[in-house]
LOFIMI-66107 format. One record per residue (C-alpha): residue number from 1; chain; x, y, z. Coordinates in nm, 2 decimals. Last residue first. Example, Ala and Ser with C-alpha at 12.3 -4.5 7.8 and 13.67 -1.06 7.14 Angstrom:
BEGIN
[atom 2,'A',[1.37,-0.11,0.71]],
[atom 1,'A',[1.23,-0.45,0.78]],
end
This chain:
BEGIN
[atom 276,'A',[1.16,-1.09,-7.77]],
[atom 275,'A',[0.89,-1.13,-8.04]],
[atom 274,'A',[0.59,-1.35,-7.99]],
[atom 273,'A',[0.31,-1.42,-8.24]],
[atom 272,'A',[-0.04,-1.48,-8.12]],
[atom 271,'A',[-0.36,-1.64,-8.24]],
[atom 270,'A',[-0.27,-1.64,-8.61]],
[atom 269,'A',[-0.03,-1.92,-8.53]],
[atom 268,'A',[-0.34,-2.14,-8.52]],
[atom 267,'A',[-0.38,-2.12,-8.90]],
[atom 266,'A',[-0.67,-2.32,-9.03]],
[atom 265,'A',[-0.85,-2.31,-8.69]],
[atom 264,'A',[-0.85,-1.93,-8.71]],
[atom 263,'A',[-0.76,-1.67,-8.45]],
[atom 262,'A',[-0.87,-1.31,-8.52]],
[atom 261,'A',[-0.63,-1.07,-8.69]],
[atom 260,'A',[-0.66,-0.70,-8.61]],
[atom 259,'A',[-0.76,-0.75,-8.25]],
[atom 258,'A',[-0.41,-0.76,-8.10]],
[atom 257,'A',[-0.35,-0.86,-7.74]],
[atom 256,'A',[-0.04,-0.70,-7.58]],
[atom 255,'A',[0.17,-0.96,-7.41]],
[atom 254,'A',[0.33,-0.95,-7.07]],
[atom 253,'A',[0.58,-1.16,-6.87]],
[atom 252,'A',[0.69,-1.17,-6.50]],
[atom 251,'A',[0.51,-0.87,-6.36]],
[atom 250,'A',[0.43,-0.87,-5.99]],
[atom 249,'A',[0.75,-1.05,-5.91]],
[atom 248,'A',[0.86,-1.30,-5.65]],
[atom 247,'A',[0.55,-1.50,-5.59]],
[atom 246,'A',[0.48,-1.49,-5.97]],
[atom 245,'A',[0.24,-1.28,-6.18]],
[atom 244,'A',[0.19,-1.32,-6.55]],
[atom 243,'A',[0.06,-1.06,-6.80]],
[atom 242,'A',[-0.23,-1.00,-7.04]],
[atom 241,'A',[-0.29,-0.68,-7.23]],
[atom 240,'A',[-0.57,-0.52,-7.44]],
[atom 239,'A',[-0.56,-0.33,-7.77]],
[atom 238,'A',[-0.77,-0.15,-8.02]],
[atom 237,'A',[-0.56,0.04,-8.27]],
[atom 236,'A',[-0.48,0.40,-8.16]],
[atom 235,'A',[-0.58,0.74,-8.30]],
[atom 234,'A',[-0.55,1.02,-8.05]],
[atom 233,'A',[-0.53,1.31,-8.31]],
[atom 232,'A',[-0.78,1.49,-8.09]],
[atom 231,'A',[-1.04,1.50,-8.37]],
[atom 230,'A',[-0.96,1.14,-8.43]],
[atom 229,'A',[-1.06,1.05,-8.08]],
[atom 228,'A',[-1.40,1.22,-8.12]],
[atom 227,'A',[-1.45,1.07,-8.47]],
[atom 226,'A',[-1.43,0.72,-8.32]],
[atom 225,'A',[-1.14,0.50,-8.22]],
[atom 224,'A',[-1.18,0.13,-8.24]],
[atom 223,'A',[-1.29,-0.05,-7.92]],
[atom 222,'A',[-1.07,-0.26,-7.69]],
[atom 221,'A',[-0.90,0.04,-7.53]],
[atom 220,'A',[-0.54,0.08,-7.42]],
[atom 219,'A',[-0.38,-0.12,-7.15]],
[atom 218,'A',[-0.19,0.13,-6.95]],
[atom 217,'A',[0.04,-0.07,-6.72]],
[atom 216,'A',[0.21,0.12,-6.44]],
[atom 215,'A',[0.53,-0.07,-6.34]],
[atom 214,'A',[0.71,0.01,-6.01]],
[atom 213,'A',[1.07,0.12,-5.98]],
[atom 212,'A',[0.96,0.46,-5.83]],
[atom 211,'A',[0.72,0.53,-6.12]],
[atom 210,'A',[0.76,0.34,-6.44]],
[atom 209,'A',[0.55,0.35,-6.76]],
[atom 208,'A',[0.41,0.08,-6.98]],
[atom 207,'A',[0.22,0.18,-7.29]],
[atom 206,'A',[-0.11,0.11,-7.48]],
[atom 205,'A',[-0.33,0.40,-7.58]],
[atom 204,'A',[-0.70,0.47,-7.53]],
[atom 203,'A',[-0.64,0.76,-7.28]],
[atom 202,'A',[-0.88,0.63,-7.01]],
[atom 201,'A',[-0.67,0.34,-6.89]],
[atom 200,'A',[-0.49,0.26,-6.57]],
[atom 199,'A',[-0.32,-0.03,-6.39]],
[atom 198,'A',[-0.07,-0.03,-6.11]],
[atom 197,'A',[0.20,-0.26,-5.97]],
[atom 196,'A',[0.38,-0.30,-5.64]],
[atom 195,'A',[0.14,-0.05,-5.47]],
[atom 194,'A',[0.19,0.12,-5.13]],
[atom 193,'A',[-0.14,0.31,-5.16]],
[atom 192,'A',[-0.03,0.65,-5.03]],
[atom 191,'A',[0.33,0.63,-5.14]],
[atom 190,'A',[0.24,0.51,-5.49]],
[atom 189,'A',[-0.04,0.76,-5.52]],
[atom 188,'A',[0.20,1.04,-5.42]],
[atom 187,'A',[0.46,0.93,-5.67]],
[atom 186,'A',[0.18,0.91,-5.93]],
[atom 185,'A',[0.07,1.26,-5.88]],
[atom 184,'A',[0.43,1.41,-5.88]],
[atom 183,'A',[0.52,1.20,-6.19]],
[atom 182,'A',[0.22,1.35,-6.38]],
[atom 181,'A',[0.32,1.71,-6.29]],
[atom 180,'A',[0.68,1.65,-6.38]],
[atom 179,'A',[0.60,1.47,-6.70]],
[atom 178,'A',[0.68,1.10,-6.71]],
[atom 177,'A',[0.34,0.98,-6.61]],
[atom 176,'A',[0.20,1.07,-6.95]],
[atom 175,'A',[-0.18,1.12,-7.01]],
[atom 174,'A',[-0.23,1.31,-6.68]],
[atom 173,'A',[-0.44,1.16,-6.41]],
[atom 172,'A',[-0.80,1.24,-6.31]],
[atom 171,'A',[-0.96,1.04,-6.59]],
[atom 170,'A',[-0.73,0.75,-6.51]],
[atom 169,'A',[-0.96,0.45,-6.46]],
[atom 168,'A',[-0.77,0.35,-6.14]],
[atom 167,'A',[-0.64,0.02,-6.03]],
[atom 166,'A',[-0.37,-0.04,-5.77]],
[atom 165,'A',[-0.20,-0.37,-5.70]],
[atom 164,'A',[-0.04,-0.50,-5.38]],
[atom 163,'A',[0.17,-0.81,-5.43]],
[atom 162,'A',[0.18,-1.11,-5.20]],
[atom 161,'A',[0.19,-1.13,-4.83]],
[atom 160,'A',[0.10,-0.83,-4.61]],
[atom 159,'A',[0.36,-0.66,-4.39]],
[atom 158,'A',[0.43,-0.36,-4.62]],
[atom 157,'A',[0.05,-0.30,-4.65]],
[atom 156,'A',[-0.01,-0.28,-4.28]],
[atom 155,'A',[-0.18,-0.58,-4.12]],
[atom 154,'A',[-0.52,-0.51,-3.98]],
[atom 153,'A',[-0.69,-0.76,-4.21]],
[atom 152,'A',[-0.49,-1.04,-4.06]],
[atom 151,'A',[-0.61,-0.95,-3.70]],
[atom 150,'A',[-0.36,-0.81,-3.46]],
[atom 149,'A',[-0.13,-0.94,-3.19]],
[atom 148,'A',[0.19,-0.88,-3.38]],
[atom 147,'A',[0.30,-1.24,-3.39]],
[atom 146,'A',[-0.06,-1.35,-3.46]],
[atom 145,'A',[-0.08,-1.11,-3.75]],
[atom 144,'A',[0.24,-1.25,-3.91]],
[atom 143,'A',[0.11,-1.61,-3.87]],
[atom 142,'A',[-0.23,-1.53,-4.02]],
[atom 141,'A',[-0.08,-1.34,-4.31]],
[atom 140,'A',[0.16,-1.63,-4.38]],
[atom 139,'A',[-0.14,-1.87,-4.38]],
[atom 138,'A',[-0.33,-1.64,-4.62]],
[atom 137,'A',[-0.05,-1.64,-4.88]],
[atom 136,'A',[-0.17,-1.39,-5.13]],
[atom 135,'A',[-0.04,-1.41,-5.49]],
[atom 134,'A',[-0.22,-1.09,-5.59]],
[atom 133,'A',[-0.37,-0.81,-5.39]],
[atom 132,'A',[-0.63,-0.54,-5.45]],
[atom 131,'A',[-0.67,-0.17,-5.45]],
[atom 130,'A',[-0.95,0.01,-5.63]],
[atom 129,'A',[-0.93,0.38,-5.74]],
[atom 128,'A',[-1.13,0.69,-5.83]],
[atom 127,'A',[-1.38,0.70,-5.55]],
[atom 126,'A',[-1.69,0.49,-5.48]],
[atom 125,'A',[-1.72,0.20,-5.25]],
[atom 124,'A',[-1.44,0.00,-5.41]],
[atom 123,'A',[-1.51,-0.34,-5.58]],
[atom 122,'A',[-1.33,-0.67,-5.55]],
[atom 121,'A',[-1.54,-0.96,-5.68]],
[atom 120,'A',[-1.46,-1.32,-5.59]],
[atom 119,'A',[-1.51,-1.63,-5.81]],
[atom 118,'A',[-1.41,-1.98,-5.68]],
[atom 117,'A',[-1.73,-2.07,-5.49]],
[atom 116,'A',[-1.96,-2.02,-5.79]],
[atom 115,'A',[-2.33,-2.06,-5.70]],
[atom 114,'A',[-2.46,-1.95,-6.03]],
[atom 113,'A',[-2.68,-1.69,-5.86]],
[atom 112,'A',[-2.37,-1.56,-5.68]],
[atom 111,'A',[-2.19,-1.51,-6.01]],
[atom 110,'A',[-2.51,-1.35,-6.16]],
[atom 109,'A',[-2.53,-1.11,-5.87]],
[atom 108,'A',[-2.17,-1.00,-5.91]],
[atom 107,'A',[-2.22,-0.95,-6.29]],
[atom 106,'A',[-2.53,-0.73,-6.23]],
[atom 105,'A',[-2.34,-0.53,-5.97]],
[atom 104,'A',[-2.05,-0.48,-6.21]],
[atom 103,'A',[-2.29,-0.36,-6.48]],
[atom 102,'A',[-2.46,-0.11,-6.25]],
[atom 101,'A',[-2.12,0.02,-6.14]],
[atom 100,'A',[-2.03,0.06,-6.51]],
[atom 99,'A',[-2.35,0.26,-6.56]],
[atom 98,'A',[-2.25,0.51,-6.29]],
[atom 97,'A',[-2.44,0.68,-6.02]],
[atom 96,'A',[-2.18,0.69,-5.74]],
[atom 95,'A',[-2.13,1.07,-5.76]],
[atom 94,'A',[-2.50,1.13,-5.73]],
[atom 93,'A',[-2.76,1.22,-5.99]],
[atom 92,'A',[-3.02,1.48,-5.90]],
[atom 91,'A',[-3.00,1.67,-6.23]],
[atom 90,'A',[-2.81,1.46,-6.49]],
[atom 89,'A',[-2.45,1.36,-6.48]],
[atom 88,'A',[-2.47,0.99,-6.51]],
[atom 87,'A',[-2.11,0.86,-6.52]],
[atom 86,'A',[-2.05,0.55,-6.73]],
[atom 85,'A',[-1.81,0.71,-6.98]],
[atom 84,'A',[-1.60,0.83,-6.68]],
[atom 83,'A',[-1.49,0.49,-6.57]],
[atom 82,'A',[-1.60,0.25,-6.29]],
[atom 81,'A',[-1.34,0.03,-6.12]],
[atom 80,'A',[-1.36,-0.35,-6.10]],
[atom 79,'A',[-1.15,-0.64,-5.99]],
[atom 78,'A',[-1.28,-0.99,-6.07]],
[atom 77,'A',[-1.07,-1.25,-5.89]],
[atom 76,'A',[-1.09,-1.61,-6.02]],
[atom 75,'A',[-0.96,-1.92,-5.84]],
[atom 74,'A',[-0.90,-2.28,-5.94]],
[atom 73,'A',[-0.88,-2.16,-6.30]],
[atom 72,'A',[-1.03,-2.28,-6.63]],
[atom 71,'A',[-1.39,-2.35,-6.53]],
[atom 70,'A',[-1.43,-2.02,-6.35]],
[atom 69,'A',[-1.25,-1.84,-6.63]],
[atom 68,'A',[-1.50,-1.97,-6.88]],
[atom 67,'A',[-1.80,-1.85,-6.68]],
[atom 66,'A',[-1.62,-1.52,-6.62]],
[atom 65,'A',[-1.58,-1.46,-6.99]],
[atom 64,'A',[-1.93,-1.56,-7.07]],
[atom 63,'A',[-2.05,-1.32,-6.79]],
[atom 62,'A',[-1.86,-1.05,-6.97]],
[atom 61,'A',[-2.06,-1.11,-7.29]],
[atom 60,'A',[-2.40,-1.13,-7.12]],
[atom 59,'A',[-2.36,-0.83,-6.89]],
[atom 58,'A',[-2.21,-0.62,-7.17]],
[atom 57,'A',[-2.51,-0.70,-7.40]],
[atom 56,'A',[-2.77,-0.62,-7.13]],
[atom 55,'A',[-2.60,-0.32,-6.99]],
[atom 54,'A',[-2.55,-0.16,-7.34]],
[atom 53,'A',[-2.91,-0.24,-7.43]],
[atom 52,'A',[-3.04,-0.07,-7.11]],
[atom 51,'A',[-2.81,0.23,-7.19]],
[atom 50,'A',[-2.94,0.26,-7.55]],
[atom 49,'A',[-2.73,0.12,-7.83]],
[atom 48,'A',[-2.58,0.27,-8.15]],
[atom 47,'A',[-2.40,0.57,-7.99]],
[atom 46,'A',[-2.21,0.78,-8.25]],
[atom 45,'A',[-2.46,1.06,-8.30]],
[atom 44,'A',[-2.54,1.09,-7.93]],
[atom 43,'A',[-2.16,1.09,-7.86]],
[atom 42,'A',[-2.06,1.39,-8.06]],
[atom 41,'A',[-2.11,1.63,-7.77]],
[atom 40,'A',[-1.89,1.44,-7.52]],
[atom 39,'A',[-1.97,1.22,-7.22]],
[atom 38,'A',[-2.35,1.24,-7.26]],
[atom 37,'A',[-2.42,0.87,-7.27]],
[atom 36,'A',[-2.25,0.55,-7.17]],
[atom 35,'A',[-2.02,0.35,-7.39]],
[atom 34,'A',[-2.03,0.06,-7.14]],
[atom 33,'A',[-1.71,-0.12,-7.03]],
[atom 32,'A',[-1.58,0.23,-6.97]],
[atom 31,'A',[-1.41,0.12,-6.65]],
[atom 30,'A',[-1.09,-0.06,-6.53]],
[atom 29,'A',[-1.20,-0.42,-6.55]],
[atom 28,'A',[-0.91,-0.63,-6.42]],
[atom 27,'A',[-0.99,-1.01,-6.45]],
[atom 26,'A',[-0.74,-1.17,-6.22]],
[atom 25,'A',[-0.71,-1.55,-6.29]],
[atom 24,'A',[-0.56,-1.75,-6.00]],
[atom 23,'A',[-0.36,-2.06,-5.95]],
[atom 22,'A',[-0.16,-2.11,-6.28]],
[atom 21,'A',[0.11,-2.37,-6.34]],
[atom 20,'A',[0.38,-2.34,-6.61]],
[atom 19,'A',[0.52,-2.66,-6.76]],
[atom 18,'A',[0.55,-2.58,-7.13]],
[atom 17,'A',[0.21,-2.73,-7.20]],
[atom 16,'A',[0.08,-2.51,-6.93]],
[atom 15,'A',[0.22,-2.21,-7.12]],
[atom 14,'A',[0.04,-2.31,-7.43]],
[atom 13,'A',[-0.29,-2.37,-7.25]],
[atom 12,'A',[-0.27,-2.02,-7.08]],
[atom 11,'A',[-0.19,-1.86,-7.42]],
[atom 10,'A',[-0.50,-2.02,-7.57]],
[atom 9,'A',[-0.70,-1.90,-7.27]],
[atom 8,'A',[-0.59,-1.54,-7.32]],
[atom 7,'A',[-0.64,-1.54,-7.69]],
[atom 6,'A',[-0.99,-1.69,-7.69]],
[atom 5,'A',[-1.10,-1.46,-7.40]],
[atom 4,'A',[-0.96,-1.15,-7.56]],
[atom 3,'A',[-1.13,-1.23,-7.89]],
[atom 2,'A',[-1.46,-1.29,-7.70]],
[atom 1,'A',[-1.42,-0.95,-7.54]],
end
């Protein structure tokens, strides 16, 4: 997470030097921030930290990220969706009992305790997805709503300003969108949620897929693969992604973030290379 932070903010500074201006930072947390327990049979032998330790460390490290983002950007939106690793499946557990959800609530409370007025959390009330918006023009929404005689929050998705984004962890979607079954699900989700861009994870691999002219970004996993992934021949290097959003386009540029070579003061070019 610190590597992501260093590389993202270095990229921000470089683009600002080139004349780019940024208004909002969207921290999209799609689940499995904590390793959890009992997800697969090998996990008890691979897990180094107890659940309380996982929550403590994750809370500290992600709060560092949010603290830094709050100082760097006029506005910060933290969008969260729990993953399957956080599910608590013991007797008497409910569908919303999830370690990721506990982490997000801890972070939300810390933000409010710090008194930040430029950090906002977007969290769904259970379920497999979270919808949010980017590049919102509140004045435009007010004017559109007044012309229709409704409140701004009552505007249908196709009349809202900005871009509509859709986040799901991905445990109930197929690995590849391009198959007939996968495409059918994603076309239904696109029509239902009216998204302009979507994000998903779960399969620990980085790719961009298209559904109905809309991009679906699959960001990979920030942890190295374990014996469980190797047993499935799903071996991918750790990866994350960062991308830009403009008024006209939900995706203007995008870079994968590589963890294999950390930035160094001696060679700043190690932070990121660009190939077009």
